[in-house]
C-alpha positions as CSV (number, residue, x, y, z in Angstrom):
1,M,-49.7,40.6,-31.8
2,K,-47.9,42.5,-29.1
3,K,-47.4,39.3,-27.1
4,H,-45.8,37.5,-30.1
5,F,-43.5,40.6,-30.7
6,N,-42.4,40.5,-27.0
7,K,-41.4,36.8,-27.4
8,I,-39.4,37.5,-30.5
9,I,-37.5,40.3,-28.6
10,V,-36.8,38.0,-25.7
11,A,-35.4,35.3,-28.0
12,I,-33.2,37.8,-29.8
13,C,-31.8,39.0,-26.4
14,V,-31.1,35.4,-25.3
15,L,-29.2,34.7,-28.5
16,L,-27.2,37.9,-28.1
17,V,-26.3,36.9,-24.5
18,F,-25.0,33.4,-25.6
19,A,-23.1,34.9,-28.5
20,S,-21.5,37.4,-26.2
21,C,-20.5,34.6,-23.7
22,K,-19.0,32.5,-26.4
23,K,-16.8,35.4,-27.5
24,N,-15.6,36.0,-24.0
25,V,-14.6,32.4,-23.2
26,A,-10.8,32.1,-23.7
27,E,-9.6,28.7,-25.0
28,I,-7.3,27.0,-22.5
29,T,-4.4,25.2,-24.1
30,Y,-1.4,23.2,-22.9
31,S,1.7,25.4,-23.1
32,G,4.1,22.5,-23.3
33,D,5.9,23.6,-20.1
34,A,6.6,20.9,-17.6
35,T,9.6,19.5,-15.6
36,P,10.2,15.8,-15.7
37,P,9.7,14.3,-12.3
38,V,12.8,13.8,-10.1
39,L,13.0,10.4,-8.5
40,S,14.7,9.7,-5.2
41,A,14.6,6.8,-2.7
42,T,15.4,5.8,0.9
43,V,18.1,3.6,-0.5
44,A,20.9,5.3,-2.5
45,S,21.2,4.4,-6.2
46,A,23.8,1.7,-7.0
47,D,23.4,0.2,-3.5
48,S,22.0,-3.2,-2.7
49,I,18.4,-3.5,-1.4
50,P,18.6,-6.2,1.3
51,L,16.0,-8.9,0.9
52,S,15.4,-11.6,3.5
53,A,12.5,-13.9,4.2
54,A,13.0,-13.4,7.9
55,D,12.4,-9.7,7.5
56,S,9.6,-10.0,4.9
57,T,7.2,-7.5,6.6
58,N,9.8,-4.8,7.0
59,T,10.1,-1.9,4.5
60,A,12.5,-2.5,1.7
61,I,12.4,0.9,0.0
62,T,10.3,4.0,-0.5
63,F,10.4,5.9,-3.8
64,S,9.5,9.6,-4.0
65,W,9.2,12.0,-6.9
66,T,8.4,15.6,-7.7
67,N,5.3,16.9,-9.5
68,P,6.1,17.9,-13.1
69,N,3.9,21.0,-12.8
70,Y,2.2,20.8,-16.2
71,A,1.4,24.3,-17.3
72,F,-1.5,25.6,-19.4
73,S,-2.2,29.0,-20.9
74,N,-4.0,30.0,-17.7
75,G,-1.2,28.8,-15.4
76,I,-0.1,25.6,-13.6
77,S,-2.6,22.8,-14.0
78,S,-4.7,21.7,-11.0
79,L,-5.5,18.4,-12.6
80,N,-4.3,15.2,-11.0
81,V,-1.1,13.8,-12.6
82,N,-1.0,10.1,-13.2
83,Y,2.2,8.2,-12.5
84,S,3.6,4.7,-13.0
85,L,6.7,3.3,-11.4
86,Q,8.7,1.2,-13.9
87,I,11.1,-1.5,-12.9
88,D,13.3,-3.5,-15.4
89,T,16.8,-5.1,-15.6
90,V,19.7,-2.8,-16.3
91,G,20.4,-2.6,-20.0
92,A,16.9,-3.5,-21.2
93,N,15.9,0.2,-21.2
94,F,12.4,-0.6,-19.9
95,T,11.6,-2.7,-23.0
96,S,11.9,-6.3,-21.7
97,P,8.7,-8.4,-21.8
98,N,8.9,-8.9,-18.0
99,K,9.3,-5.3,-17.0
100,V,7.0,-4.1,-14.3
101,Q,4.8,-1.0,-14.5
102,I,2.9,-0.1,-11.4
103,G,0.1,2.6,-11.6
104,I,0.4,5.1,-8.7
105,S,-2.6,7.5,-9.5
106,S,-1.7,10.9,-8.2
107,D,0.5,10.0,-5.2
108,L,4.1,11.2,-5.1
109,S,5.6,8.1,-3.3
110,K,5.4,4.3,-3.2
111,T,6.6,2.1,-0.4
112,F,7.4,-1.6,-0.8
113,T,7.8,-4.2,1.9
114,I,10.5,-6.8,1.4
115,S,8.0,-9.5,0.6
116,A,6.2,-7.3,-2.0
117,L,9.4,-6.2,-3.7
118,N,10.7,-9.8,-3.7
119,F,7.4,-11.1,-5.3
120,I,7.8,-8.5,-8.1
121,L,11.3,-9.6,-8.8
122,F,10.8,-13.3,-9.0
123,G,7.1,-13.5,-9.7
124,S,6.5,-10.7,-12.3
125,M,10.0,-10.2,-13.6
126,Q,10.9,-13.9,-13.3
127,L,14.4,-13.2,-12.0
128,Q,16.2,-16.3,-10.7
129,T,16.2,-16.5,-6.9
130,G,19.5,-16.7,-5.0
131,V,21.3,-14.9,-7.8
132,Q,22.4,-11.2,-7.9
133,H,20.6,-9.0,-10.4
134,N,21.0,-5.3,-11.5
135,I,17.7,-3.5,-11.8
136,E,16.7,0.1,-12.7
137,V,13.7,2.1,-11.7
138,R,12.1,5.3,-13.1
139,V,8.8,7.2,-12.9
140,E,6.5,8.0,-15.9
141,S,4.1,10.9,-15.6
142,F,1.2,11.9,-17.8
143,L,-2.1,13.9,-17.5
144,N,-4.2,11.3,-19.5
145,E,-3.7,8.3,-21.7
146,G,-3.3,10.4,-24.8
147,S,-0.7,12.9,-23.5
148,T,3.0,12.6,-24.1
149,P,4.6,11.1,-21.0
150,L,7.6,12.5,-19.1
151,Y,10.2,10.3,-17.6
152,S,12.3,10.8,-14.5
153,N,15.9,10.0,-13.9
154,K,16.8,6.3,-13.4
155,L,17.9,4.7,-10.1
156,N,19.9,1.5,-10.2
157,Y,20.0,-1.2,-7.6
158,I,21.5,-4.6,-6.8
159,V,19.0,-7.2,-5.7
160,T,19.0,-10.9,-4.8
161,P,15.5,-12.3,-4.7
162,Y,14.8,-15.2,-2.3
163,A,12.7,-18.3,-2.9
164,I,9.5,-18.9,-1.1
165,P,7.3,-22.0,-1.1
166,P,5.5,-22.2,-4.5
167,Q,1.8,-21.3,-4.6
168,V,1.2,-24.5,-6.7
169,N,3.4,-27.6,-6.5
170,P,5.0,-28.4,-9.9
171,P,4.3,-31.8,-11.5
172,S,6.1,-34.7,-9.7
173,T,6.1,-36.6,-13.0
174,G,8.7,-34.2,-14.4
175,T,6.4,-33.7,-17.5
176,L,3.6,-31.3,-18.4
177,F,1.3,-31.3,-21.4
178,I,-1.3,-28.9,-22.7
179,T,-4.5,-30.3,-24.2
180,G,-7.9,-29.1,-25.3
181,S,-10.0,-27.7,-28.1
182,A,-7.7,-24.7,-28.3
183,T,-4.8,-27.0,-29.3
184,P,-4.0,-28.7,-32.6
185,D,-4.3,-32.2,-31.1
186,S,-7.7,-31.2,-29.5
187,W,-8.7,-33.0,-26.2
188,M,-6.4,-35.8,-25.1
189,V,-7.7,-39.3,-25.4
190,G,-7.4,-41.2,-22.1
191,G,-4.8,-43.9,-22.2
192,D,-3.4,-42.7,-25.5
193,A,-0.2,-40.9,-24.7
194,T,0.3,-40.0,-28.4
195,S,-2.8,-37.8,-28.4
196,V,-0.8,-34.9,-27.0
197,T,2.5,-35.7,-28.8
198,T,1.3,-36.4,-32.4
199,P,1.1,-34.8,-34.8
200,V,2.1,-31.8,-32.6
201,N,4.2,-32.3,-29.5
202,Q,2.3,-30.4,-26.8
203,E,4.8,-30.9,-24.0
204,L,5.8,-27.8,-22.0
205,T,9.5,-27.2,-21.1
206,V,11.1,-25.8,-18.0
207,V,12.4,-22.2,-18.3
208,P,16.2,-22.4,-17.5
209,G,17.1,-20.9,-14.1
210,S,13.6,-21.2,-12.8
211,N,14.3,-24.1,-10.5
212,G,11.6,-26.1,-12.2
213,L,8.9,-23.6,-11.3
214,I,8.2,-21.9,-14.7
215,W,7.0,-24.0,-17.6
216,T,6.3,-22.7,-21.1
217,I,5.4,-23.7,-24.7
218,T,5.1,-21.8,-27.9
219,M,2.6,-23.3,-30.3
220,P,-0.4,-22.6,-32.7
221,M,-3.7,-22.2,-30.9
222,I,-7.3,-22.1,-32.0
223,G,-9.2,-19.0,-31.1
224,G,-12.3,-19.1,-28.9
225,Q,-11.6,-22.5,-27.4
226,Q,-10.4,-24.0,-24.0
227,F,-7.5,-26.1,-22.6
228,L,-6.1,-27.8,-19.6
229,L,-2.7,-29.0,-18.4
230,V,-2.0,-32.7,-17.5
231,P,1.1,-34.0,-15.7
232,A,1.2,-37.2,-17.7
233,A,0.4,-37.9,-21.3
234,G,-2.8,-40.0,-21.8
235,D,-3.7,-39.8,-18.1
236,W,-6.7,-37.9,-16.8
237,S,-6.1,-38.8,-13.1
238,N,-4.9,-35.2,-12.3
239,K,-4.9,-31.9,-14.1
240,Y,-4.0,-28.2,-13.6
241,A,-6.9,-26.0,-14.1
242,T,-8.4,-22.7,-12.8
243,A,-10.9,-22.1,-10.0
244,D,-12.0,-19.0,-11.8
245,G,-15.6,-19.5,-12.9
246,T,-15.0,-17.6,-16.1
247,G,-12.0,-19.7,-17.0
248,G,-9.6,-16.8,-16.6
249,T,-9.0,-14.2,-19.3
250,T,-7.7,-14.7,-22.8
251,S,-4.3,-13.4,-21.6
252,G,-3.9,-15.3,-18.4
253,G,-5.0,-15.7,-14.7
254,T,-4.5,-18.0,-11.8
255,F,-4.4,-21.8,-11.7
256,G,-4.3,-24.7,-9.2
257,Y,-3.9,-28.4,-8.9
258,N,-7.2,-30.3,-9.8
259,A,-9.1,-27.0,-9.9
260,S,-12.6,-27.2,-11.4
261,N,-12.7,-25.1,-14.6
262,N,-11.0,-25.2,-18.0
263,F,-8.7,-22.4,-19.1
264,T,-10.0,-19.9,-21.6
265,G,-7.8,-19.8,-24.7
266,P,-6.9,-16.8,-26.8
267,A,-9.8,-15.0,-28.6
268,S,-8.3,-15.5,-32.1
269,S,-6.2,-18.2,-33.7
270,G,-2.4,-17.7,-34.0
271,T,0.9,-18.7,-32.5
272,Y,1.1,-18.1,-28.8
273,T,3.4,-18.6,-25.8
274,V,1.7,-20.0,-22.8
275,T,3.7,-19.8,-19.5
276,F,2.8,-21.3,-16.2
277,N,4.5,-19.9,-13.1
278,F,4.1,-22.4,-10.2
279,Q,5.9,-20.1,-7.8
280,T,3.2,-17.5,-8.1
281,G,0.3,-19.7,-9.2
282,T,-0.3,-17.5,-12.3
283,Y,-0.2,-18.1,-16.1
284,T,0.1,-15.9,-19.2
285,I,-0.9,-16.3,-22.8
286,A,1.0,-13.9,-25.1
287,Q,1.3,-13.7,-28.9
């Protein structure tokens, strides 16, 4: 009986200790105090960033920014702050579909070589080469995906991206068609040119100002299916496909001439814009 009584006393003491600990733990909350990061760079805002293929390995620009010092009820946070460097054309206010957002983790600077920045401009942002453009850059900071972001000041620059040899040669036929079970006309019938033009015309068009290197089409697509590109209607002699064994993702990937695998189409049916960039050898599928 005494042994059982001692066990009960020990259990009560343990509960009292835990209850006491719980009362003494102060809840840590975000105070709301933080200073938006201040962005600076090795090239002054409003200046030109020189871009030249001959100097492609040289540094184009380095961006640096300050820590926003997120404050909590127990003081300045020691957590790593996440950053993203955002680049867009002036006037778009970082809302254009081709804006670039580069995750930086907790670093406070980012350096671009001339070739890397040039690739972002003509590859990701699809800016016409050989033409002057005005871009703006800012930094976004946040503690986690659910937190409210802070934005830095904007820096504006003048850039003229240069052309490099395309990763994939565009069709010499001057035409390009999409075909497959993901399309309304299904798979093209060899020798029958109308099988990709009737009842739906599945011919891609060249994006103006892309020097024949970016082709696109907006059309209804069937979810969970596949497709390919062919340079000539009714002709299976050559195709554009992907070397990715998974067929790429439902939102895009890489492609090549006479590669071995079909492209993976969107997961669900709907109207999509499919864009192939021969300059970069990449494609996108967007609703």
